[in-house]
FIPAVO-666912 format. One line per field, with one value per residue: residue number from 1; y, z, x of N, C-alpha, C in turn. Coordinates in Angstrom, 1 decimal, always signed. Atoms other than C-alpha are relative to their C-alpha. Layout:
i <- NUM_...
n_c2 <- Y_...
n_c3 <- Z_...
n_c1 <- X_...
ca_c2 <- Y_...
ca_c3 <- Z_...
ca_c1 <- X_...
c_c2 <- Y_...
c_c3 <- Z_...
c_c1 <- X_...
# end
This chain:
i <- 1_2_3_4_5_6_7_8_9_10_11_12_13_14_15_16_17_18_19_20_21_22_23_24_25_26_27_28_29_30_31_32_33_34_35_36_37_38_39_40_41_42_43_44_45_46_47_48_49_50_51_52_53_54_55_56_57_58_59_60_61_62_63_64_65_66_67_68_69_70_71_72_73_74_75_76_77_78_79_80_81_82_83_84_85_86_87_88_89_90_91_92_93_94_95_96_97_98_99_100_101_102_103_104_105_106_107_108_109_110_111_112_113_114_115_116_117_118_119_120_121_122_123_124_125_126_127_128_129_130_131_132_133_134_135_136_137_138_139_140_141_142_143_144_145_146_147_148_149_150_151_152_153_154_155_156_157_158_159_160_161_162_163_164_165_166_167_168_169_170_171_172_173_174_175_176_177_178_179_180_181_182_183_184_185_186_187_188_189_190_191_192_193
n_c2 <- +0.9_-1.0_+0.3_-1.1_-0.4_-0.5_-0.3_-1.4_-0.4_+0.3_-1.2_-0.7_+0.5_-0.1_-1.5_-0.2_+0.6_-0.7_-1.5_+0.1_+0.2_-1.2_-1.1_-0.5_-0.8_+0.8_+0.7_+1.4_+0.1_+1.4_+0.7_+0.3_-1.3_-0.3_-1.2_-0.9_+0.1_+0.4_-1.4_-0.6_-0.2_+1.4_+0.5_+1.8_+0.4_+1.5_+1.0_+1.5_+0.8_+1.0_+0.3_+0.8_+1.5_+0.5_+0.5_+0.8_+0.5_-0.8_-0.2_-0.6_+0.1_-0.6_-0.4_-0.9_-1.7_-0.3_+1.0_+0.2_+1.4_+0.1_-0.5_-1.6_-0.5_+0.0_+1.0_-0.3_-0.2_+0.6_+0.4_+1.4_+0.1_-0.1_-0.8_+0.2_-1.2_+0.0_-0.4_-0.6_+0.6_-1.1_+0.5_-0.4_+1.0_-0.8_+0.9_-0.6_-0.1_-0.7_-1.1_-0.3_-1.0_-0.5_-1.3_-0.7_-1.1_-0.9_-1.1_+0.3_+0.7_+1.2_+1.1_+0.0_+0.1_+1.4_+0.6_-0.4_+0.8_+1.5_+0.4_-0.4_+1.3_+1.1_-0.5_-0.2_-1.1_+0.2_+0.4_-0.9_-1.1_+0.2_+0.1_+1.4_+0.7_-0.3_+0.0_+0.3_+1.4_+0.2_-1.0_+0.5_-0.7_-1.3_-0.2_-1.5_+0.3_-1.3_+0.1_-1.2_-1.4_-0.7_-0.9_+0.6_+0.1_+1.3_-0.2_+1.0_+1.0_+1.6_+0.6_+1.3_+0.5_+0.3_+1.2_+0.1_+0.9_-0.8_+0.9_-0.8_+0.8_-0.3_-0.1_+0.0_+0.2_+0.5_+0.1_+1.4_+0.1_+0.6_+0.7_+0.6_+0.6_+1.0_+0.7_+0.9_-0.6_+1.1_-0.1_+0.9_+0.9_+1.0_+0.5_+1.4_+0.8
n_c3 <- -1.1_-0.8_-1.2_-0.3_-1.3_+0.3_-1.4_-0.4_-0.4_-1.4_-1.0_-0.6_-0.9_-1.2_+0.0_-0.1_-1.2_-1.1_-0.1_-1.5_-1.5_-0.2_+0.2_+1.6_+0.5_-0.1_+1.2_-0.4_+0.7_+0.2_-0.4_+0.7_+0.8_-0.4_-0.1_-0.7_-1.3_-1.0_-0.2_-1.3_-0.9_-0.7_+1.2_+0.1_+1.2_+0.1_+0.7_+0.8_-0.4_+1.0_+1.2_-0.2_-0.2_+0.2_-0.9_+0.3_+1.6_+0.9_+0.0_+1.3_+0.6_+1.4_+0.7_+1.6_+0.5_+1.3_+0.5_-1.2_+0.2_+0.7_-1.0_+0.0_+1.2_-0.2_+0.6_+1.2_+0.5_+1.3_+0.2_-0.3_-0.9_+0.1_+1.1_+0.5_-0.6_-1.1_-1.2_-0.7_-1.2_-1.3_-1.1_-1.1_-1.5_-1.2_-1.1_-1.3_-0.4_-1.3_+0.5_-1.0_+0.0_-1.0_-0.3_-0.9_-0.4_-0.8_-0.5_-1.7_-0.2_+0.8_-0.7_+0.0_+1.4_+0.2_-0.8_+0.7_+1.1_-0.1_-0.5_+1.2_+1.1_-0.4_+0.0_+1.1_+0.6_+1.1_+0.8_+1.0_+0.7_+1.1_+0.9_+0.3_+0.2_-1.2_-1.3_-1.0_-0.4_-1.4_-0.1_-1.0_-0.5_-0.3_-0.7_+0.1_+0.5_+0.4_+0.3_-0.1_+0.9_+0.3_-0.9_-1.0_-1.0_+0.2_+0.6_-0.2_+1.4_-0.3_+1.2_+0.1_+1.3_+0.3_+0.9_+0.8_+1.1_+0.8_+0.9_+1.5_+0.9_+1.1_+1.1_+1.2_+0.9_+1.5_+1.1_+0.1_+1.0_-0.2_+1.2_+1.0_+1.2_+0.6_+1.3_+0.4_+1.4_+0.4_+0.2_+0.8_-0.8_-0.3_-1.1_-0.2_-1.4
n_c1 <- -0.5_-0.3_+0.2_+1.2_-0.3_-1.5_-1.0_+0.1_+1.6_+0.0_-0.3_+0.7_+1.1_-0.7_+0.1_+1.1_+0.0_-0.9_+0.5_+1.2_-0.7_-0.7_+0.7_+0.0_-1.3_-1.0_-0.8_+0.0_-1.2_-0.5_-0.9_-1.0_-0.3_-1.4_-0.8_+1.2_-0.4_+1.2_+0.7_+0.2_+1.2_+0.7_+0.6_+0.3_-0.3_+0.5_-0.9_+0.3_-1.1_+0.1_+1.0_+1.1_-0.1_+1.3_+0.8_+0.9_-0.2_+1.1_+1.4_+0.1_+1.3_+0.2_+1.5_+0.1_+0.4_+0.3_+0.9_+1.0_+0.4_+1.5_+0.9_+0.0_+0.5_+1.5_+0.8_+0.5_-1.2_-0.5_-1.3_-0.1_-0.5_-1.4_-0.4_-1.1_-0.9_-1.1_+0.2_-1.2_-0.3_-1.1_+0.0_-0.5_-0.6_-0.5_-0.5_-0.2_-1.5_-0.7_-0.7_-0.5_-0.4_-0.2_+0.6_-0.6_+0.5_-1.1_+0.9_-0.3_+1.6_+0.2_+0.2_+1.4_+0.4_-0.5_+1.3_+1.3_-0.1_-0.1_+1.3_+0.6_-0.2_+0.7_+1.3_+1.0_-0.3_-1.2_+0.7_+0.8_-0.6_-0.8_+0.8_+0.4_-1.1_-1.0_+0.6_-1.2_-0.5_-0.7_-1.4_-0.8_-1.1_-0.2_-1.2_-0.6_-1.0_-0.8_-1.3_-0.4_+0.1_-1.0_-0.2_-0.2_+1.2_+1.1_+1.2_+0.9_+0.4_+0.8_+0.1_+1.0_+0.3_+1.4_+0.1_+1.1_+0.2_+0.0_+0.7_-0.2_+0.5_-0.4_+1.0_-0.4_+1.0_-0.4_+0.7_+0.3_+1.1_+1.4_+0.1_-1.3_+0.4_-1.1_+0.1_-0.9_-0.7_-0.5_-1.7_-0.2_-0.8_+0.3_-0.6_+0.6_+0.4
ca_c2 <- +70.2_+71.8_+71.5_+73.4_+74.3_+76.0_+76.4_+80.0_+79.6_+77.4_+80.1_+82.4_+80.2_+80.0_+83.8_+83.9_+81.7_+83.5_+86.9_+85.4_+85.0_+88.3_+92.1_+93.7_+94.9_+92.4_+91.3_+87.9_+86.9_+83.7_+82.0_+81.3_+84.9_+85.6_+89.1_+90.4_+92.0_+90.9_+93.8_+96.2_+95.4_+92.2_+89.8_+85.9_+84.0_+80.7_+78.3_+75.2_+72.4_+69.7_+68.5_+67.3_+63.7_+61.6_+60.2_+58.7_+56.9_+58.5_+59.5_+59.4_+60.5_+60.7_+62.9_+63.4_+66.7_+68.0_+65.4_+64.7_+61.3_+60.0_+60.7_+64.7_+64.7_+65.7_+63.3_+65.6_+66.2_+65.6_+64.7_+61.0_+59.5_+59.3_+62.0_+61.4_+64.0_+64.8_+64.8_+65.2_+63.6_+65.7_+63.5_+64.3_+62.8_+63.9_+62.7_+63.5_+65.0_+65.9_+69.7_+70.8_+74.3_+76.1_+79.2_+81.6_+84.2_+87.1_+89.4_+90.1_+88.5_+85.5_+82.9_+84.2_+84.4_+80.7_+79.4_+81.1_+79.6_+75.9_+76.3_+77.6_+74.8_+72.2_+74.1_+74.6_+78.1_+77.0_+74.6_+76.9_+79.5_+77.4_+77.3_+74.1_+71.4_+72.6_+71.6_+71.6_+67.9_+68.6_+71.1_+70.1_+71.4_+74.6_+76.0_+79.3_+79.7_+83.1_+84.2_+87.1_+90.2_+92.1_+94.5_+91.8_+91.8_+88.9_+88.7_+86.9_+84.0_+80.9_+78.6_+75.8_+73.3_+73.3_+70.3_+70.3_+68.0_+69.3_+67.9_+69.1_+67.8_+67.5_+68.2_+67.0_+67.5_+65.3_+64.6_+61.5_+60.4_+59.6_+58.0_+56.3_+55.8_+52.8_+52.1_+49.0_+49.3_+46.1_+44.8_+42.4_+39.4_+35.9_+34.3_+30.1_+28.5
ca_c3 <- +106.8_+110.2_+113.9_+115.6_+118.9_+118.4_+121.5_+121.2_+122.0_+124.8_+126.2_+125.9_+127.6_+130.3_+130.3_+130.8_+133.9_+135.6_+135.3_+138.0_+140.7_+139.8_+140.1_+136.8_+134.7_+136.0_+133.3_+132.8_+130.4_+128.3_+129.1_+127.3_+125.8_+125.5_+125.9_+127.6_+130.9_+134.0_+134.4_+137.1_+138.7_+140.1_+137.1_+136.3_+133.7_+132.1_+130.5_+128.5_+130.2_+127.4_+124.5_+125.1_+126.3_+124.8_+127.3_+125.3_+121.9_+118.7_+118.5_+114.5_+112.8_+109.0_+107.9_+104.6_+103.1_+100.0_+99.3_+100.8_+101.8_+100.2_+103.0_+102.8_+99.2_+99.1_+97.8_+95.2_+93.9_+90.2_+91.6_+91.4_+94.6_+93.3_+90.8_+90.5_+90.6_+93.3_+97.0_+100.0_+103.4_+106.6_+108.6_+112.1_+114.8_+118.1_+121.1_+124.7_+125.6_+128.9_+128.4_+131.3_+132.1_+134.8_+136.5_+138.2_+140.3_+140.9_+143.7_+147.4_+147.1_+145.2_+147.8_+147.8_+144.0_+143.8_+146.2_+144.6_+141.3_+142.9_+144.8_+141.2_+139.0_+140.8_+140.9_+138.7_+137.9_+136.7_+134.6_+132.7_+132.4_+130.2_+126.5_+124.7_+124.1_+127.3_+130.6_+134.0_+135.1_+138.3_+139.6_+141.5_+143.4_+144.5_+146.0_+147.0_+144.9_+145.3_+143.6_+143.5_+140.9_+139.0_+141.8_+144.0_+145.9_+146.6_+144.6_+145.9_+143.5_+143.9_+141.4_+140.5_+137.7_+135.9_+134.0_+131.5_+129.2_+126.1_+122.9_+119.4_+116.6_+113.1_+109.9_+106.6_+103.8_+100.8_+97.6_+96.7_+93.5_+93.9_+90.4_+88.3_+84.6_+83.1_+79.4_+78.4_+75.7_+73.5_+73.5_+71.6_+73.8_+74.5_+77.6_+77.4_+80.1
ca_c1 <- +77.9_+78.5_+78.8_+75.8_+77.7_+81.4_+84.2_+83.2_+79.2_+80.2_+82.4_+79.9_+77.2_+79.8_+80.1_+76.3_+76.5_+79.5_+77.6_+74.9_+77.9_+79.7_+78.9_+77.7_+80.5_+82.9_+85.4_+85.0_+88.2_+89.1_+92.0_+95.2_+95.9_+99.8_+101.2_+97.9_+98.3_+95.9_+93.3_+93.6_+90.4_+88.6_+87.8_+87.1_+89.0_+87.8_+90.2_+89.5_+91.2_+92.2_+90.1_+86.4_+86.0_+83.5_+80.5_+78.5_+77.9_+76.0_+72.6_+71.8_+68.8_+67.9_+64.7_+63.5_+63.4_+62.0_+59.1_+55.4_+54.4_+51.0_+49.3_+50.2_+48.9_+45.1_+42.4_+41.2_+44.8_+46.0_+49.4_+50.4_+51.5_+55.1_+55.9_+59.1_+62.2_+64.7_+64.4_+66.6_+67.7_+69.3_+71.3_+71.9_+74.5_+75.3_+76.8_+77.7_+81.2_+82.5_+83.9_+86.1_+87.0_+88.7_+87.3_+89.5_+88.4_+90.5_+88.9_+89.1_+85.3_+86.5_+86.0_+82.4_+82.0_+83.7_+81.0_+78.0_+79.3_+79.6_+76.0_+74.6_+76.2_+74.5_+71.1_+68.0_+69.3_+72.6_+70.6_+68.3_+70.9_+73.1_+71.9_+70.6_+73.1_+75.2_+74.3_+76.4_+77.8_+79.6_+82.2_+85.1_+88.1_+87.3_+90.4_+92.5_+95.2_+97.0_+99.5_+102.1_+101.7_+104.0_+104.0_+105.2_+101.8_+99.5_+96.6_+93.7_+92.4_+89.9_+89.9_+87.3_+86.7_+83.5_+82.4_+79.7_+77.9_+78.3_+76.1_+77.3_+75.2_+76.9_+74.3_+74.6_+72.3_+72.2_+70.4_+68.5_+66.5_+62.8_+62.6_+65.4_+64.7_+66.3_+67.0_+68.4_+71.1_+71.8_+75.5_+77.0_+77.8_+76.7_+76.7_+75.9_+73.9
c_c2 <- +0.6_-0.5_+1.1_+0.8_+0.1_-0.1_+1.5_+0.3_-0.9_+0.8_+1.0_-0.3_-0.2_+1.6_+0.1_-0.4_+0.7_+1.2_-0.3_+0.2_+1.4_+1.3_+0.2_+0.9_-0.6_-0.4_-1.4_-0.4_-1.5_-0.1_-0.3_+1.5_+0.5_+1.6_+0.9_+0.4_-0.3_+1.5_+0.6_+0.1_-1.5_-0.3_-1.5_-0.3_-1.4_-0.3_-1.2_-1.0_-1.3_+0.1_-0.6_-1.4_-0.6_-0.7_-0.7_-0.5_+0.9_-0.1_+0.3_+0.2_+0.5_+0.5_+0.3_+1.2_+0.0_-0.8_+0.2_-1.5_+0.1_+0.6_+1.5_+0.3_+0.0_-0.8_+0.4_+0.6_-0.9_-0.7_-1.4_-0.2_+0.0_+0.9_+0.0_+1.4_-0.3_+0.2_-0.1_-1.1_+0.9_-1.1_+0.7_-1.0_+0.9_-0.8_+0.8_+0.1_+0.6_+1.5_+0.5_+1.4_+0.7_+1.4_+0.7_+1.2_+0.7_+1.3_-0.1_-0.9_-1.5_-1.5_-0.1_-0.6_-1.9_-0.9_+0.2_-0.9_-1.8_-0.1_+0.1_-1.1_-0.8_+0.3_+0.2_+1.3_+0.0_-0.9_+0.7_+1.3_-0.4_-0.5_-1.6_-0.4_-0.1_-0.1_-0.5_-1.4_+0.1_+1.4_-0.8_+0.9_+1.4_+0.5_+1.3_-0.5_+1.5_+0.0_+1.5_+0.5_+0.3_+1.3_-0.5_-0.2_-1.0_+0.3_-1.2_-0.7_-1.5_-0.4_-1.5_-0.6_-0.3_-0.8_+0.1_-1.0_+0.7_-1.1_+0.6_-1.1_+0.3_-0.4_-0.1_-0.3_-0.9_-0.2_-1.4_+0.1_-0.8_-1.2_-0.2_-0.5_-1.0_-0.4_-0.8_+0.2_-1.7_-0.1_-1.6_-1.0_-1.0_-0.4_-1.5_-0.3_-0.8
c_c3 <- +1.0_+1.4_+0.7_+1.0_-0.3_+1.6_+0.3_+0.8_+1.3_+1.0_+0.4_+1.1_+1.6_+0.8_+0.9_+1.2_+1.1_+0.5_+1.1_+1.2_+0.2_+0.0_-1.4_-0.4_+0.3_-1.2_-0.1_-1.8_-0.8_+0.1_-1.0_-1.2_+0.4_-0.4_+0.5_+1.5_+1.0_+0.1_+1.4_+0.7_+0.0_-1.6_+0.1_-1.4_+0.0_-1.1_+0.0_+0.8_-1.0_-1.0_+0.9_-0.1_-0.3_+1.3_-0.3_-1.8_-0.8_+0.0_-1.5_-0.5_-1.2_-0.2_-1.3_-0.3_-1.4_-0.5_+1.1_-0.1_-0.5_+1.1_+0.2_-1.2_+0.1_-1.1_-1.3_-1.2_-1.4_+0.1_+0.5_+1.5_-0.2_-1.4_-0.5_+0.4_+1.0_+1.4_+0.8_+1.2_+0.6_+0.7_+1.2_+1.0_+0.7_+0.6_+1.1_+0.0_+1.5_-0.2_+1.4_-0.1_+1.4_+0.3_+1.0_+0.6_+0.7_+0.8_+1.8_+0.4_-0.8_+0.4_+0.0_-1.6_-0.3_+0.6_-0.4_-1.2_+0.1_+0.6_-1.6_-1.0_+0.3_+0.2_-1.2_-0.7_-0.7_-1.3_-1.3_-0.4_-1.2_-1.5_-0.4_-0.6_+0.9_+1.2_+1.2_+0.8_+1.5_+0.2_+0.7_+0.1_+0.2_+1.5_+0.1_-0.4_-0.3_-0.5_+0.2_-1.6_-0.3_+0.9_+1.0_+1.3_-0.4_-0.5_+0.2_-1.2_+0.6_-1.3_+0.1_-1.7_-0.3_-1.0_-0.4_-1.1_-1.2_-1.6_-1.2_-0.7_-1.4_-1.0_-1.3_-1.1_-1.5_-0.7_+0.1_-1.1_+0.5_-0.9_-1.1_-1.4_-0.7_-1.6_-0.3_-1.3_-0.1_+0.0_-0.6_+1.0_+0.5_+0.9_+0.1_+1.0_+0.7
c_c1 <- +0.6_-0.1_-0.5_+0.7_+1.6_+0.5_-0.5_-1.4_+0.1_+0.5_-0.8_-1.5_+0.5_+0.0_-1.4_+0.1_+0.8_-0.8_-1.2_+0.8_+0.8_-0.6_-0.2_+1.0_+1.2_+0.5_-0.1_+1.0_+0.1_+1.3_+1.1_+0.5_+1.3_+0.0_-1.3_+0.1_-1.2_-0.7_+0.1_-0.9_-0.4_-0.5_-0.1_+1.1_+0.1_+1.0_-0.4_+0.8_-0.2_-1.0_-1.3_-0.2_-1.3_-0.5_-1.0_-0.1_-1.0_-1.2_+0.1_-1.5_-0.2_-1.3_+0.3_-0.2_-0.3_-1.3_-1.3_-0.2_-1.3_-0.8_-0.1_-0.6_-1.7_-0.5_-0.2_+1.2_+0.3_+1.2_+0.0_+0.8_+1.7_-0.1_+1.2_+0.9_+1.2_-0.5_+1.6_+0.1_+0.7_+0.3_+0.9_+0.8_+0.3_+0.4_+0.3_+1.3_-0.1_+0.7_+0.6_+0.8_+0.1_-0.4_+0.7_-0.7_+0.8_-0.6_+0.1_-1.4_+0.2_-0.2_-1.9_-0.5_+0.4_-1.0_-1.2_+0.1_-0.2_-1.6_-0.8_-0.1_-0.9_-1.8_-0.6_+0.4_+1.1_-0.5_-0.5_+1.0_+0.9_-1.0_-0.3_+1.4_+1.2_-0.7_+1.2_-0.1_-0.1_+1.0_+1.1_+1.4_+0.2_+1.3_+0.6_+1.3_+0.9_+1.2_+0.7_-0.2_+0.9_+0.9_+0.6_-1.1_-0.6_-1.2_-0.8_-0.9_-0.4_+0.0_-1.0_+0.0_-1.3_-0.1_-1.4_-0.2_-0.2_-0.4_+0.2_-1.0_+0.7_-1.1_+0.7_-1.3_+0.1_-1.1_-0.5_-1.0_-1.5_-0.5_+1.2_-0.7_+1.0_+0.0_+0.8_+0.7_+0.5_+1.5_-0.1_+0.7_-1.1_+0.5_-0.9_-0.5_+0.7
# end
């Protein structure tokens, strides 16, 4: 049993998207790293905002595994339609979640980068760039938020929130019997009518 899309895979999908709007080789970092200094170059910082919020109900699917339906057994086969034994089922459960990430662009070109990210997030290129199970929903609050660095100099920063539809699927494989042999055992009991 496992979830098919992890937090790291979402981050990697977003890194692939951000690479569309920044020059090649620009560092794209994951936020909330303690005791790590800011790079001495232009970069992008991605930080998850809160926990994913459910925006849809479950979609559940059960598929048989390990056996053949009667229609799949050749007519000239000596295999009976129900030869017994064990088979299994695979259960899939998926739902839609809203996943929010703050993207901070640190550069003299940060405004252009954030504008390009906003334009592509709403377009086909942004849609097709994201991996399966993750698709752009909307972006919000593209704004300038400069800060003063350790050298007491202003650092140009533009920030925005990217919101994506995240569809994790939980998978569980189970076993089931196709034939059960019942052996009655006599007992010393009387049940009056």
